[in-house]
N, C-alpha and C positions, 0 to 999 in steps of 0.2 A: 654247164655249171651255173648254179644260182648264186648270184653275187652277195657278198657281205653287205649288210645294211647298217645304217646308223641306228642307235637306240630309238630315236623318235620315229624313224621310218618303220622300224620293226613293230613298235606298238601300234602305229597308225594303220599298218597293213592288217593286223589282226582285228583292230577296232572296226575296220571296214567290213570284215566278215560278219561280226556280231551285230553291227548296227545296220548295215547293208543297203543297206540298212535293213544287217543280219543279227546272232545271236543272232612211272615217271621215271651205272646204275644197276646195280646188280640186285637180284632178288634176295630177300632175307632168308635166313636159315629155315624159317617156318615153311617155306615153299619147297624144300627139298623132298623129293618123292619118298625117301625112306622114312619120313616122319608121318606119312599119310596113313590114317586108319581106314577110311573109306576109299577104295581105289577109284580112279577115274573111270567113268562110264565108257563103254567101248564105242558107242555111236556118236558121230558128229552130226551136225546139221547138214542136211543134204540139199545143196543148191539146185539140184534138178527138180526138187519138189517145190516149184515156185511159179509165180506169175508176175507180170508187170502191168502197171496201170499208167496210162497217159491220158491227157485230155481227149485225144482222138478215140481212145478205147471207151471213154465215157460218153461218146457221141457229141463232144464239144469241139468247137473250132480250135485247132492247135494254135497256141500263142507262144512263140519261142521266148518271149521275155516276160512270161507270167509269174516266174518263180514258183511254178507248180512243184510241191514237195518241200518247200522251204521249212515248213513245220509239219509235224506228224503227231497223232495221238491215237491210241488203241484202247478199247474197253468194250466188253459185253457184245462181242461179235460185230463191232463197228470199227471202221478205219476212218479217221478224219485227216484230210490233206489240206494244208494251207497253201494258197497261191496269192501272196500279198501284192503282186504286181498285175494281177489278172484284170483285164479290161471288162467292165460292166457297162453296157451301152456306150462303148467307146471311151469310157473314163477309167483310167488305171487306178482303181480304188481298192481292189483286192477281193478275194472270195475264199470260201471254205467248201470243200466237197465231202459229203458224207456217203460212205459205202457201207452196206450191211450184208452180212452173210446169211442167206436164206436158201433152203432147199438144195444144199450142197454147192452153192456157188456164191461168189461175191458180186453183188449188184449195186449199181449206182442208185442211191436213194434221193439225194437232193443237193442242190447248190445253194449256199447261203451268201448273201451280200447285204450291203446297206440299202440296196434297192428293194429288198423283200419286206413284206409287212411285219414279219416276226423280228426284225432288227431295227432298232431306233436309228435315227440320223439319216444322212443321205450320202450317196456315193460322191466322193471328191477325189481329185487327182492327188496321189501320193499318200493317202490315209494309211495304207498297209494293213487293211483288214485281213486277218489270218496270219500275221507275223508270229504269233504264239498261240498255242492251244492247250487246253487242259480238260480232262474228262474223268469222272469217277466211275468205278466199275458198276455201281448199281444204278446209274442214271440211264434212262431209256433213250432210244433214238430221238434225235431232235433236241437233245439237251446237252450242252457243253459250254465252255467258256472260251472266248476268243479275244486276243489282245489287238488293239489298234493304236500303236504307239505314236503314229504321226497324225492322229486326229486333231484338228483344230477345235478348241472348245472355248466358248465365251471370248472369241476373237484372240485367243492365245494360240499362237502357231505351235504345232507339234506338242501340245499339252498331253495328249494321249487319253485313251479311254479303254475300258474293258466291257464287253457285252456278255451278259448271261443269257445265252440263247435257250429258249424254252422255259424261262422263268418270268413270265409276263404278268403275274397276278397283280392285282391292285392292292394298295395299302389300306387295310381296315381290319380291325378285330377288337374283341373285348377280352380283358383279363381280370381275374379276381385278385384283389389285394385285401387280406384280412376279411372283415365282415362286409366290406363295401365292394361295389362293382365299379371298376374304372373302365370307362369306354374310351379307347384311343381311336379317334377318327382323324383322318388326314385327307389330302386332296385326291385320293384314289389314283395317283400317278403310278403307272406301271414301273416297277423297280427292276427293269431288265437291262439297265446299263449303269455303269459306275465310273465316276471320276472323283478325284479328291474334292471334298467340300460338299458333295451331294448326299443328302440324307445323313448327315452327321459323320461321314467318312472323314477321317483326320487329314489335314493338309489343305492346301489351296491350289486352285487351278493356276498354273504358271506356264509360260511359254517354254518349250523345249524340255519339259520333264520326261516325256516319253513313257507315260504310265502305260503299262501293259507290254513292255518289252519282253518280260518273262512272267510266267504264271505257274503256280503249282497248287495242288490240292492235297488234303490229308486231314485226318482227325487229330487235332493238336491237344485235345483235353479229354480224350477217351469217353466222350458222351454219345458216340455213335453217329455224330453229324460230320458233314464234309466241310472243313474250313478252307479258306482261300487265301493264298499269298500272292500279292501283286507287286511287281517290281516297277520302279521308276528310275531307270538307269542313269539319267542325266539330271536328276533333281538337284537343285542347289540346296545345301544344308547350311542355314545361316548365310554367311557371306562366301562360303566355299563352293565354287562352281563345279558342277558335274560330279558331286560327291556320291550321289545315289541314295535311294531309300527303298523300303518296302512297306506296303500296307498289309496288315494281317486282319482279315475280316472273319469273325467267328460266327459259325452257326449257333443259334441259341434255342435249344428245344423247349425252353420254358414258355416261349411265345409262339407256339405252333398251333396248328399245322396248316391253317387255312390260307395263310399268306406267306409264302416262302420268302419272298424278297425282303419283307420286314425283319425276318429272323437275322438277316445278314447286316442290316444297316443301322438300325436304331440303337443297338444296345452295346455290343462289345467289339470294338475295333481299335487297333493300335498302329502307330507309325514308328518304324525303327530305322535308325541309321547308325553310323559310327559315332554319332553324338552321344548315344546312350549305350553303345556296345563297345567291346574292346577294339583297340586300334585308334588311330588318330585320323581325323578328317583331313584330307588333302584334295586339291583340285584334280579332276580327271581320273579318279580312282574307279569309277563305274561300279559301285556297290549295287548288286542285283543283276550283274551280267548273266548270272545263272542262279537257279534256285532248285533245291531238292528237298524232299521230305523223307525222314526215316526215324526210327526209334533208336537213337544212338546210345542211350544209356539203359535200354531194355526195361523201362518202367511202365510200359503199357500205353503210353501216349507218344505221339509223333513229335519230333523236333524239326527245326528248320536249319538248313545249310544255305548260306548266301555267298556267292562268289563275288569278288571284286578283283578283276584280273589285272588291274594296274595299282593295287594297294601297295603303299610304300613300306618296305621291310628293310631295316638297316640302311636307309637312304637309297634303296634301289626300288624301282617300280617293278617288283617281281610278282606281285599278286598274293592274295590271301583269301581265306574262307572263314566267315563268321558263323558260329554255331549258336543258335538260340534254343535252349532246352525248354521243353513244354512247361516245366514248373515256373519258369520265368514269365511266361505268357499270362499266367494267372494273376500276376501282380498288377492290379487295376490302376495303380498310380503311375505306371509307366507312361510317359508322354514325351514328345519331342521337346527338348529343352529342359527336361526334368533331371532327376538324379541318375547316375549311372546304373544300369540294369544289372542286378546280380544274376548268377547262374548262366553265364554265357562264356564262350571261348573263341579264340582266334587261332586258326591253323595256317601255318605257312612253312616255308623251307628253313625258317630260323629256329623251329622247334628241334629239340634233341630227338635223335633217332629217325628223323626224316631225311631221306636221301637227297643229296644235292645241297646247294646253297643259293640264297636269294641273288638273282641277277636281273638287271634291267631287261624287260621284255620277255620273261619266262612265261607270262600269262597263266600263272598258277590260279586255278579257279575259273578259267574260261569256260570249262564244261564240268558238270557235276552229274552224278547218278547215285541213287541210294537204294538199298535193299535191307529191310529190317535194321540191324545195328551196324551196317557197313556203308561207308561212304567212299566213292571213287572220285578222284579229283584229276582233271586233265590240265597239263601244263604244256600246250602244244608249241609254245615259243622257246622251250628249253633248247640250248645249243649243246651239242655233244661232239667232242673230238674235232672241233672246228666246223662242224656241220650246223649251219644256222637254221633255227626253227625246225629241228628234227623231231622234238617232242618227247614227252614222258608222261606216265600216269603214276599216281600214288593211291594205294588202297588202305583205308583205315577201318579197323573194326573196334567198336566201343566196348567199354567196361561196364558191366551191369551195376546199377546204382544200389547201394546198401543202406540208404537212409531215406527218411521221409521228407516231405516238404520240398525245399529247393534242391535237395541232393547235394548240399554243401556240408563241409565239416564245420566245427565250431570256431575255427581260427580264420576269421575273415570271410568275405563273400566272393571275391572276384576270381581267385585262381585255385581254389581248393576243392575242386569237384570230386565228390565221392564216386561218381560214375561218369561214363562218357568217353569221348575220343581222346581227351587229354588228361594226363595226370601231372601232379606237382611233385617233383623230387627236391631233395635238399639243394641241389645245384641248379634248379630251374624247371621250366615246363617241358614236357616231353610227350610225344605221341604214345598212346597206350599200346597199340599193335599196328604196325605199318609194313606194307610190302610195296615194292616199286618196280616198274618195268619200262624198258625202252626197246627199240628194235635192235639194240646192241646186246640185250640180255640173252644169255645162252638159250638156244633152241627157239627163240621167238622168230617167226617168219619175217623175211625182209632184212633190210639194213637201214641204219639211221643215216638219212641223207638230208641235205639242205632242202627245206621247204616241205618235208613230208607232213608236218603238223600232226604227228601221232598223238592222239588224245584230244583233238579238236571237237569231237563229238563222242558221247558215251551212252551206253544203255546197259541195264542189268536185268536179268531174268533167268529162269530155268529152261535152257534150250536143249537139254537132253533128258529131261524128265526123271532126274535123280534126287529132287528136292534140295539141291544145292545150287546157289546162284552162280551164273556164268556171266562174264563181263565182255561186252562188245566194245572195241576201241576202233574208232575210225582214223585213218590217215588220208584225208581227202586230197592231200598234195602228193601222194605217192606216184612216182613215175613207173610205168610198166613198159617192158620191151617185149614185143610180139612179132615174130617173123622178121626180125632184123630192124623193125621200126620202133622208135621211141615215142611213147605216148605220154607226154608231160602232163602231170597233175590228173592222171586217169583215176586215181583213188583206189583205196583198198580198206577192208575191215579185217580185224583180228579178233577171234573169239578165244578167250581164256576160260577153259572149262574148270570148274571148281571141284575141290575135294575137301575132306575134313582131316585136320591133323590130330595128333594124340591129345592135345589140350582142348579140343573142341572148336578151334578157330577154322574158318574157311581158309583154304590155302590154294595157291595158284603157282604154276610154273609154265615154262615154255615148251615142255615136252610134247604136249598134245594141243598146243595152240593152233588154231585153224585160220588160215588166210583165205578170204573170199574177195574176188574182184568182179566187176561187171561181166567179163567173159565167162565166169563160172556158171552163169545163169543161161539156160538154153535159149531164152527169148532175146538175149542180147548177144549179137554175133561177135562183137569185138570191142576192145577199149577204144576210146577216142580222147584226143588231147583236150584237157579242160573239163572232162566229165565229172571229176571229183566225186566219185562213188563213195557214199557214206557221209555226205554233207549233212544229212539229218538221219536220226534213228529213233525207233520206238519198238517196244516189246509188249506183247499182250496176246490174248487168245482171240485170233481173228475168226476161226471157223467153228468155235464152240465145242471143240473136242476135249477141253480141259487142259490143253498143253499150250505153252507159250510159243508164239511165232515171232519172227523178226521182220520188221518193216524198214526199208532203206530208201532214202532219197538221194538223188544226184544233185550236184551243184551246177550242171551244165546250163540250166535255165536262169542261173542267178547272176550272170555277168562276171566281170573281172574281179579279182581279189586285189583291192587297192588299185595300184597302177599296173599290176601284173596281169597280162592277158586281157587288158581292157578292150582290145580290138578283136578278141577271139569271138567268132560267130556263136551266138547262142543257139541252142537246139531245144526241142520240146522237152520239158521236164519228164523224168521217168521215176516212178516209185515202184520198188521191187518188194515182193512179199515172199519170204522163204518159210514154208510150213514145216513144223516139226513132225 
């Protein structure tokens, strides 16, 4: 039996996962099968159609403490695997492994680290190169973004940095303004790494900001470019310690195309925190613990969801998620310390129609995943029926915007969104369309148990090729019993297959939810204590057949969770790929 913890211990334990230095209860009526128009597809994902990747399988020396698989990204027949504790020339600085699918098989293409010529800086102990990863579908091999949140910069310890791998062009170009020709010439410095203050990026390099803890990409203004969102989870905002912030760095096609790096830095970038967003800044809220991108008001441009898993709600450190709509990003006067930003929202368990209530340590917003106008929020610290940290997820689907400009009505700016995830009623703010699941929900596999952390990791994609998004929920603390032996924290994932209801919403229930654990895969013979299957997740087309595949990382190479299993022997990290 896993013991009850104090609130501070509970929050600290989950903080240790995300900082690691890593990083929802019944279903609503909309999920009742009788309301479904499109029936559930008959086929589930087949775990036997899978393969596993280890350092050994890549021809590398196995390092049991490398954190291989801590981060994952998939795009364009590529799999990127982060190993932020990997030793490079004996120094635990971190590495990223790129695999590509060619001629019917997945092959190892290249290892990247700060030792290589294509990456700026040098390998240093504890940098955590590979802590976070992001890649766009149209980027070719060798091009991706990697976070290094423990990088020391300008003698500032753990200031953090982000590397744009494959974007090493120099800064120089000419642009025409009116009848004159303005030549912009600079020092020809390669713009392949970014930190606050460099090349007009807003903010200042400060110790323990941990820039790059989380990264996301997406087109935020419908110009066809890939914009970048970078988290600084422990940035101080004013005098408020560890409040957290994000930098939004916009691709600008007007200044193209010969110098990619300059498009991102010189022109349009913003810094956001709860100083200009809804919510109150409090110490240790960790805004940017998770970031997701989706078009939540269906206006054609992507919006940003930012988790703050210790956000204070009604006096409780329950967690929340800020939504920054794309229309807001166009307001060029937005700056840190400036006026409050219109056109944003805050989602938490204090909203009407959201299941549960805010409680200390719920960790609402610890994990996020988005698909079109749907946002999935993990609250793995939710206690259910006396079971501590059993976990829950919330699924929100946005309302299409019916107005131009900021998508706001004429009565005020802050809370009267015409479209999006939140609506304003006469008696307060409410979620527009919400469903919620736990392992206590009818027909959902497993049972809510202490320490399961259902919702600690999330992913969304079409895993049965029916053009409807499916939701993958990890319970990395799930205990499994096999052959009379208890395997504590072996881990499990649950796939909720989607359908469409009579009103056109995506709907889910537990009837055909599918549970997969490590022993489901032929290449993994049995569960092991501390394996934590599902510690990381990614969905994308790995083999180029036009269908989404599921990539799963284990936590066995990540060490203990807080003080739990701190002495558990680490094993070589394993990344599993289940093909559709």
